[in-house]
DRENDO-1510 file (C-alpha; in Angstrom, 1 decimal, always signed):
<recs>
REC; n; res; u; v; w
REC; 1; UNK; -12.6; +11.0; -3.3 .
REC; 2; UNK; -13.9; +8.7; -5.3 .
REC; 3; UNK; -16.2; +6.2; -4.5 .
REC; 4; UNK; -14.4; +3.1; -3.4 .
REC; 5; UNK; -11.8; +5.1; -0.9 .
REC; 6; UNK; -15.2; +6.9; +0.4 .
REC; 7; UNK; -16.1; +3.4; +1.2 .
REC; 8; UNK; -12.7; +2.6; +2.9 .
REC; 9; UNK; -13.2; +5.7; +4.9 .
REC; 10; UNK; -16.9; +4.8; +6.3 .
REC; 11; UNK; -15.2; +1.6; +7.5 .
REC; 12; UNK; -12.8; +3.0; +9.3 .
REC; 13; UNK; -14.4; +5.7; +10.9 .
REC; 14; UNK; -17.0; +3.1; +12.0 .
REC; 15; UNK; -14.5; +1.4; +14.0 .
REC; 16; UNK; -14.9; +2.5; +18.0 .
REC; 17; UNK; -11.4; +3.5; +18.2 .
REC; 18; UNK; -8.9; +5.5; +16.1 .
REC; 19; UNK; -5.6; +4.4; +15.3 .
REC; 20; UNK; -2.4; +6.5; +16.4 .
REC; 21; UNK; -0.6; +7.3; +13.2 .
REC; 22; UNK; +3.5; +8.7; +13.3 .
REC; 23; UNK; +3.8; +10.9; +11.0 .
REC; 24; UNK; +8.0; +11.4; +10.1 .
REC; 25; UNK; +9.7; +15.0; +9.1 .
REC; 26; UNK; +6.2; +16.0; +7.5 .
REC; 27; UNK; +6.2; +19.2; +5.5 .
REC; 28; UNK; +3.3; +21.4; +5.6 .
REC; 29; UNK; +1.4; +19.5; +3.3 .
REC; 30; UNK; +1.9; +16.3; +5.0 .
REC; 31; UNK; +0.4; +18.1; +8.4 .
REC; 32; UNK; -2.5; +19.3; +6.9 .
REC; 33; UNK; -3.4; +16.1; +5.2 .
REC; 34; UNK; -2.9; +14.4; +8.5 .
REC; 35; UNK; -5.0; +16.8; +10.3 .
REC; 36; UNK; -7.6; +16.7; +7.5 .
REC; 37; UNK; -7.7; +12.9; +8.3 .
REC; 38; UNK; -7.8; +13.6; +11.9 .
REC; 39; UNK; -10.9; +15.5; +11.4 .
REC; 40; UNK; -12.9; +13.0; +9.3 .
REC; 41; UNK; -12.0; +10.6; +12.2 .
REC; 42; UNK; -9.3; +8.3; +10.3 .
REC; 43; UNK; -6.1; +9.0; +12.6 .
REC; 44; UNK; -4.9; +10.5; +15.6 .
REC; 45; UNK; -1.8; +11.9; +14.1 .
REC; 46; UNK; +1.6; +12.4; +16.5 .
REC; 47; UNK; +4.2; +14.8; +14.4 .
REC; 48; UNK; +8.1; +13.7; +14.6 .
REC; 49; UNK; +9.9; +17.1; +13.5 .
REC; 50; UNK; +13.5; +17.4; +13.0 .
REC; 51; UNK; +15.2; +20.8; +13.6 .
REC; 52; UNK; +15.2; +21.7; +9.5 .
REC; 53; UNK; +11.4; +21.3; +9.6 .
REC; 54; UNK; +10.6; +23.5; +12.4 .
REC; 55; UNK; +9.7; +26.4; +10.5 .
REC; 56; UNK; +6.9; +24.1; +9.3 .
REC; 57; UNK; +5.8; +23.8; +12.7 .
REC; 58; UNK; +6.1; +27.3; +13.4 .
REC; 59; UNK; +4.1; +28.5; +10.3 .
REC; 60; UNK; +1.2; +26.3; +12.0 .
REC; 61; UNK; -0.6; +27.6; +14.5 .
REC; 62; UNK; -3.0; +25.3; +14.9 .
REC; 63; UNK; -0.4; +22.5; +15.7 .
REC; 64; UNK; +1.8; +24.6; +17.8 .
REC; 65; UNK; -1.5; +24.6; +20.2 .
REC; 66; UNK; -1.3; +21.3; +20.8 .
REC; 67; UNK; +2.1; +20.4; +22.5 .
REC; 68; UNK; +0.6; +16.9; +23.1 .
REC; 69; UNK; +1.2; +16.0; +19.7 .
REC; 70; UNK; +4.4; +16.6; +18.4 .
REC; 71; UNK; +7.9; +15.9; +19.0 .
REC; 72; UNK; +11.2; +18.3; +17.8 .
REC; 73; UNK; +14.7; +16.4; +17.5 .
REC; 74; UNK; +17.8; +17.4; +16.0 .
REC; 75; UNK; +18.2; +14.9; +12.8 .
REC; 76; UNK; +15.8; +13.3; +10.4 .
REC; 77; UNK; +17.3; +10.2; +11.7 .
REC; 78; UNK; +16.4; +10.8; +15.2 .
REC; 79; UNK; +12.9; +11.4; +14.2 .
REC; 80; UNK; +12.5; +8.4; +12.3 .
REC; 81; UNK; +14.0; +6.2; +14.8 .
REC; 82; UNK; +12.0; +7.5; +17.3 .
REC; 83; UNK; +8.9; +7.0; +15.7 .
REC; 84; UNK; +9.8; +3.7; +14.7 .
REC; 85; UNK; +10.4; +2.8; +18.2 .
REC; 86; UNK; +7.2; +4.1; +19.8 .
REC; 87; UNK; +5.5; +2.3; +16.8 .
REC; 88; UNK; +7.1; -0.6; +17.7 .
REC; 89; UNK; +6.2; -0.2; +21.3 .
REC; 90; UNK; +2.7; -0.2; +20.3 .
REC; 91; UNK; +2.0; +3.8; +21.4 .
REC; 92; UNK; +1.6; +4.3; +17.9 .
REC; 93; UNK; +0.0; +1.9; +14.9 .
REC; 94; UNK; +1.4; +3.1; +11.6 .
REC; 95; UNK; +3.8; +5.2; +9.7 .
REC; 96; UNK; +3.3; +8.4; +7.5 .
REC; 97; UNK; +6.5; +9.3; +5.4 .
REC; 98; UNK; +6.8; +13.2; +5.1 .
REC; 99; UNK; +9.8; +15.5; +3.9 .
REC; 100; UNK; +12.5; +12.4; +4.8 .
REC; 101; UNK; +14.1; +10.3; +2.2 .
REC; 102; UNK; +12.8; +6.7; +1.7 .
REC; 103; UNK; +16.0; +5.1; +2.5 .
REC; 104; UNK; +16.4; +6.6; +5.9 .
REC; 105; UNK; +13.3; +5.8; +7.4 .
REC; 106; UNK; +13.1; +2.0; +5.9 .
REC; 107; UNK; +16.3; +2.1; +7.3 .
REC; 108; UNK; +14.6; +2.4; +10.6 .
REC; 109; UNK; +12.1; -0.1; +10.0 .
REC; 110; UNK; +14.2; -2.8; +9.2 .
REC; 111; UNK; +16.7; -2.3; +12.1 .
REC; 112; UNK; +16.8; -5.6; +13.6 .
REC; 113; UNK; +16.9; -4.3; +16.9 .
REC; 114; UNK; +14.1; -2.1; +17.5 .
REC; 115; UNK; +12.4; -2.0; +14.0 .
REC; 116; UNK; +9.2; -3.4; +12.7 .
REC; 117; UNK; +10.4; -6.5; +11.1 .
REC; 118; UNK; +8.1; -9.6; +11.2 .
REC; 119; UNK; +9.8; -12.3; +9.2 .
REC; 120; UNK; +7.5; -11.3; +6.2 .
REC; 121; UNK; +9.0; -10.1; +3.1 .
REC; 122; UNK; +7.6; -6.0; +3.0 .
REC; 123; UNK; +6.1; -5.1; -0.3 .
REC; 124; UNK; +3.6; -2.4; -1.5 .
REC; 125; UNK; +0.4; -2.7; -2.5 .
REC; 126; UNK; -1.2; +0.3; -4.5 .
REC; 127; UNK; -5.1; +0.6; -4.2 .
REC; 128; UNK; -6.8; +2.1; -7.4 .
REC; 129; UNK; -10.1; +3.5; -7.9 .
REC; 130; UNK; -10.3; +3.6; -12.1 .
REC; 131; UNK; -13.7; +5.3; -13.2 .
REC; 132; UNK; -13.1; +2.4; -16.5 .
REC; 133; UNK; -13.1; -0.5; -13.5 .
REC; 134; UNK; -16.0; -1.8; -11.6 .
REC; 135; UNK; -14.3; -2.3; -8.6 .
REC; 136; UNK; -10.9; -1.3; -6.4 .
REC; 137; UNK; -7.8; -2.6; -8.1 .
REC; 138; UNK; -4.6; -3.3; -6.6 .
REC; 139; UNK; -1.4; -3.2; -8.4 .
REC; 140; UNK; +1.7; -4.7; -7.0 .
REC; 141; UNK; +4.6; -4.6; -6.4 .
REC; 142; UNK; +5.7; -1.5; -8.0 .
REC; 143; UNK; +7.6; +0.3; -5.1 .
REC; 144; UNK; +9.6; -1.9; -3.3 .
REC; 145; UNK; +10.7; -5.2; -4.2 .
REC; 146; UNK; +12.5; -4.7; -7.8 .
REC; 147; UNK; +13.0; -7.9; -9.9 .
REC; 148; UNK; +11.5; -10.7; -7.4 .
REC; 149; UNK; +11.8; -14.4; -7.7 .
REC; 150; UNK; +9.3; -17.0; -7.6 .
REC; 151; UNK; +9.5; -17.1; -3.2 .
REC; 152; UNK; +9.4; -13.2; -3.3 .
REC; 153; UNK; +6.5; -13.1; -5.8 .
REC; 154; UNK; +4.4; -15.8; -3.5 .
REC; 155; UNK; +5.1; -13.4; -0.5 .
REC; 156; UNK; +4.0; -10.1; -2.4 .
REC; 157; UNK; +0.6; -12.1; -3.1 .
REC; 158; UNK; +0.1; -13.3; -0.6 .
REC; 159; UNK; +0.6; -9.5; +1.4 .
REC; 160; UNK; -1.8; -8.6; -1.5 .
REC; 161; UNK; -4.6; -11.1; -0.6 .
REC; 162; UNK; -4.0; -10.3; +3.5 .
REC; 163; UNK; -4.6; -6.3; +2.2 .
REC; 164; UNK; -7.8; -7.1; -0.1 .
REC; 165; UNK; -9.3; -9.2; +2.6 .
REC; 166; UNK; -8.8; -6.4; +4.9 .
REC; 167; UNK; -11.2; -4.4; +3.0 .
REC; 168; UNK; -13.9; -6.5; +2.7 .
REC; 169; UNK; -13.2; -9.0; -0.1 .
REC; 170; UNK; -13.1; -12.4; +1.1 .
REC; 171; UNK; -11.5; -14.4; -1.9 .
REC; 172; UNK; -9.4; -12.2; -4.0 .
REC; 173; UNK; -9.1; -12.8; -7.7 .
REC; 174; UNK; -5.1; -12.7; -8.5 .
REC; 175; UNK; -4.1; -12.2; -12.1 .
REC; 176; UNK; -0.4; -12.5; -12.6 .
REC; 177; UNK; +0.5; -10.6; -15.3 .
REC; 178; UNK; +3.2; -11.2; -18.7 .
REC; 179; UNK; +2.6; -10.3; -22.1 .
REC; 180; UNK; +0.9; -13.3; -23.4 .
REC; 181; UNK; -1.3; -16.2; -21.9 .
REC; 182; UNK; +0.9; -19.1; -22.8 .
REC; 183; UNK; +4.2; -20.6; -20.6 .
REC; 184; UNK; +7.4; -19.4; -22.7 .
REC; 185; UNK; +10.7; -21.1; -21.4 .
REC; 186; UNK; +12.2; -17.4; -22.5 .
REC; 187; UNK; +9.6; -15.6; -20.5 .
REC; 188; UNK; +10.2; -16.2; -17.0 .
REC; 189; UNK; +7.7; -14.4; -15.7 .
REC; 190; UNK; +5.3; -16.8; -17.3 .
REC; 191; UNK; +7.0; -19.5; -15.5 .
REC; 192; UNK; +6.6; -17.9; -12.5 .
REC; 193; UNK; +2.9; -17.5; -13.2 .
REC; 194; UNK; +2.0; -20.7; -13.8 .
REC; 195; UNK; +4.1; -21.8; -10.9 .
REC; 196; UNK; +2.0; -19.6; -8.7 .
REC; 197; UNK; -1.1; -20.3; -9.9 .
REC; 198; UNK; -0.2; -24.4; -9.6 .
REC; 199; UNK; +0.7; -23.8; -5.6 .
REC; 200; UNK; -2.9; -21.9; -5.6 .
REC; 201; UNK; -4.4; -25.0; -7.4 .
REC; 202; UNK; -2.5; -27.0; -4.7 .
REC; 203; UNK; -3.5; -25.4; -1.8 .
REC; 204; UNK; +0.1; -23.7; -0.6 .
REC; 205; UNK; -2.0; -20.4; -1.8 .
REC; 206; UNK; -5.1; -19.8; +0.1 .
REC; 207; UNK; -7.8; -17.5; +0.4 .
REC; 208; UNK; -7.6; -16.5; -3.5 .
REC; 209; UNK; -7.7; -17.8; -6.8 .
REC; 210; UNK; -4.9; -17.2; -9.1 .
REC; 211; UNK; -4.6; -17.3; -12.6 .
REC; 212; UNK; -1.4; -16.6; -14.8 .
REC; 213; UNK; +0.2; -16.0; -17.1 .
REC; 214; UNK; -2.4; -13.7; -18.0 .
REC; 215; UNK; -2.1; -10.2; -20.2 .
REC; 216; UNK; -3.5; -7.1; -19.2 .
REC; 217; UNK; -6.4; -6.8; -21.1 .
REC; 218; UNK; -7.5; -9.9; -20.3 .
REC; 219; UNK; -7.3; -9.6; -16.3 .
REC; 220; UNK; -9.4; -5.8; -16.7 .
REC; 221; UNK; -11.9; -6.6; -19.7 .
REC; 222; UNK; -14.2; -9.4; -19.8 .
REC; 223; UNK; -15.0; -8.2; -23.7 .
REC; 224; UNK; -11.4; -8.8; -24.4 .
REC; 225; UNK; -11.0; -12.1; -22.8 .
REC; 226; UNK; -14.1; -13.5; -24.9 .
REC; 227; UNK; -13.0; -12.0; -27.9 .
REC; 228; UNK; -9.8; -14.3; -27.4 .
REC; 229; UNK; -11.9; -17.2; -25.5 .
REC; 230; UNK; -9.8; -17.1; -22.4 .
REC; 231; UNK; -12.0; -18.6; -19.4 .
REC; 232; UNK; -11.0; -17.8; -16.5 .
REC; 233; UNK; -13.2; -16.5; -13.2 .
REC; 234; UNK; -10.2; -13.9; -12.4 .
REC; 235; UNK; -10.8; -12.4; -16.4 .
REC; 236; UNK; -12.0; -9.3; -16.6 .
REC; 237; UNK; -12.5; -9.4; -13.0 .
REC; 238; UNK; -9.1; -9.3; -11.2 .
REC; 239; UNK; -8.5; -7.8; -7.6 .
REC; 240; UNK; -5.1; -7.8; -7.8 .
REC; 241; UNK; -2.7; -7.3; -10.5 .
REC; 242; UNK; +0.4; -8.9; -9.6 .
REC; 243; UNK; +3.1; -7.5; -12.0 .
REC; 244; UNK; +6.3; -9.0; -13.0 .
REC; 245; UNK; +9.0; -6.5; -11.6 .
REC; 246; UNK; +9.0; -2.8; -9.8 .
REC; 247; UNK; +9.2; -1.2; -13.1 .
REC; 248; UNK; +6.1; -2.9; -14.7 .
REC; 249; UNK; +4.0; -2.0; -11.5 .
REC; 250; UNK; +5.5; +1.7; -11.4 .
REC; 251; UNK; +4.3; +2.1; -14.9 .
REC; 252; UNK; +1.3; +0.3; -14.7 .
REC; 253; UNK; -0.1; +2.2; -11.8 .
REC; 254; UNK; +1.2; +5.7; -13.3 .
REC; 255; UNK; -0.4; +5.1; -16.7 .
REC; 256; UNK; -3.6; +4.1; -14.7 .
REC; 257; UNK; -3.2; +7.5; -12.8 .
REC; 258; UNK; -2.6; +9.5; -15.5 .
REC; 259; UNK; -4.2; +8.3; -18.4 .
REC; 260; UNK; -6.9; +6.3; -16.7 .
REC; 261; UNK; -8.0; +9.0; -13.9 .
REC; 262; UNK; -7.4; +6.8; -11.4 .
REC; 263; UNK; -7.0; +8.1; -7.5 .
REC; 264; UNK; -4.8; +6.0; -5.5 .
REC; 265; UNK; -3.3; +5.0; -2.5 .
REC; 266; UNK; +0.0; +3.2; -1.5 .
REC; 267; UNK; +0.9; +1.2; +1.4 .
REC; 268; UNK; +3.8; -0.9; +2.2 .
REC; 269; UNK; +3.2; -4.0; +4.2 .
REC; 270; UNK; +4.8; -7.0; +6.0 .
REC; 271; UNK; +6.0; -5.0; +8.7 .
REC; 272; UNK; +4.5; -5.2; +12.5 .
REC; 273; UNK; +2.3; -1.9; +11.1 .
REC; 274; UNK; +1.7; -0.5; +7.8 .
REC; 275; UNK; +4.2; +2.3; +6.3 .
REC; 276; UNK; +3.1; +4.9; +4.5 .
REC; 277; UNK; +5.6; +6.2; +1.8 .
REC; 278; UNK; +4.0; +8.4; -0.5 .
REC; 279; UNK; +6.0; +10.8; -2.5 .
REC; 280; UNK; +6.4; +14.3; -1.7 .
REC; 281; UNK; +4.5; +15.4; -5.0 .
REC; 282; UNK; +1.3; +13.5; -4.1 .
REC; 283; UNK; -1.4; +15.1; -3.3 .
REC; 284; UNK; -3.4; +15.8; -0.1 .
REC; 285; UNK; -6.6; +13.4; -1.5 .
REC; 286; UNK; -3.8; +10.4; -2.3 .
REC; 287; UNK; -2.2; +10.8; +1.5 .
REC; 288; UNK; -5.9; +10.9; +3.0 .
REC; 289; UNK; -6.5; +7.7; +0.5 .
REC; 290; UNK; -3.4; +5.8; +2.1 .
REC; 291; UNK; -3.5; +7.0; +5.4 .
REC; 292; UNK; -8.0; +5.4; +5.3 .
REC; 293; UNK; -6.2; +2.0; +3.7 .
REC; 294; UNK; -3.4; +1.8; +6.2 .
REC; 295; UNK; -5.8; +2.8; +9.2 .
REC; 296; UNK; -8.0; -0.2; +8.0 .
REC; 297; UNK; -5.2; -2.4; +7.5 .
REC; 298; UNK; -3.8; -1.9; +11.3 .
REC; 299; UNK; -7.2; -2.7; +12.5 .
REC; 300; UNK; -7.4; -5.9; +10.6 .
REC; 301; UNK; -3.3; -6.7; +11.8 .
REC; 302; UNK; -5.1; -6.6; +15.4 .
REC; 303; UNK; -8.0; -8.7; +14.9 .
</recs>
C-alpha cells in the first residue's frame, strides 16, 4: 500500500466507530478484500449473495461461521435492491460492488422510491498515488458522466472538492484540463474551463482554487510551467484534474496506473452514501484502497 493511501487508512482507523459496508454479489476476491479491510479496522462488511454466488460462500468457511454477516437471496437484482434499501435506512453506510453488472446496481441506487438520490449529480472520483507526484491526485470524471456540459462539470468539480476536503485538503487546487492554455472557440473544453475559473473568481464555486484552461503537463509539473512561463498557484501543484469528458478521464487514469505505476482508488459520490464500483479485474489492493477512501467519505458525510 502506498504512503498516501496508508495515511487515509490511518485517518479511518483513528475514528472511534467503523462504517458498515454492504458488499453486493461478491466473488471470492471481493469477499477476501472486504474481510481484509475489516481486519485492518476500516469497515464492518455485510455480504449480499445471490444464488449464483452461493458456491463462493460455500468455499469460504471463515464466512460461513458468521451467519449474522451475510444474506442469500435468489437474484442479483434482489441482492442489490435490499442492499440499497438498507443503506437508505442507515443500517449500512456504503456500497461495494462485487460480481454484478454496474448498471444493475446503479439502477437500484437511482431508484426514486427507495434509492440514494440526493438531487446532486452522481460522479466518479479517482484517487491516485503517483510516485512521480508529490501528493495525492484526483482525476474526475473518468467513470460515470460521459460527456458533461458546463453545469455537470461544475457538479463534478464540487463533488471532487468535497472529496479532497474529506481527505484533509482544506482548499484544493483544481486544474480544468485542455490541450492548450488559451481559449479557442472551436475547443469547447477551453470555454468551459475558463467559465469554471470565472465562477470561482466570482465566489460561485467555493472552497477551492480553480485554474483553466490548463494542459496536463503544466498542472503536473512546476518545471514545465516555468519553461512556458505559466504563472498560477495550481501549476505543478494540482489536487484535482477535472477532465473534459469520460474518455479523457479514463485514459489519463489508466496511463498513470500502468505507465506511471500509480496506485488507484475509485468511488462514486453525490448519492447519500459512497458507492464503490471497481472492476472485477481490480486488485485486492485497489479494492482496499477504495474501501478506505469510501469509509473516510462516509465519515465526512456525517459531520
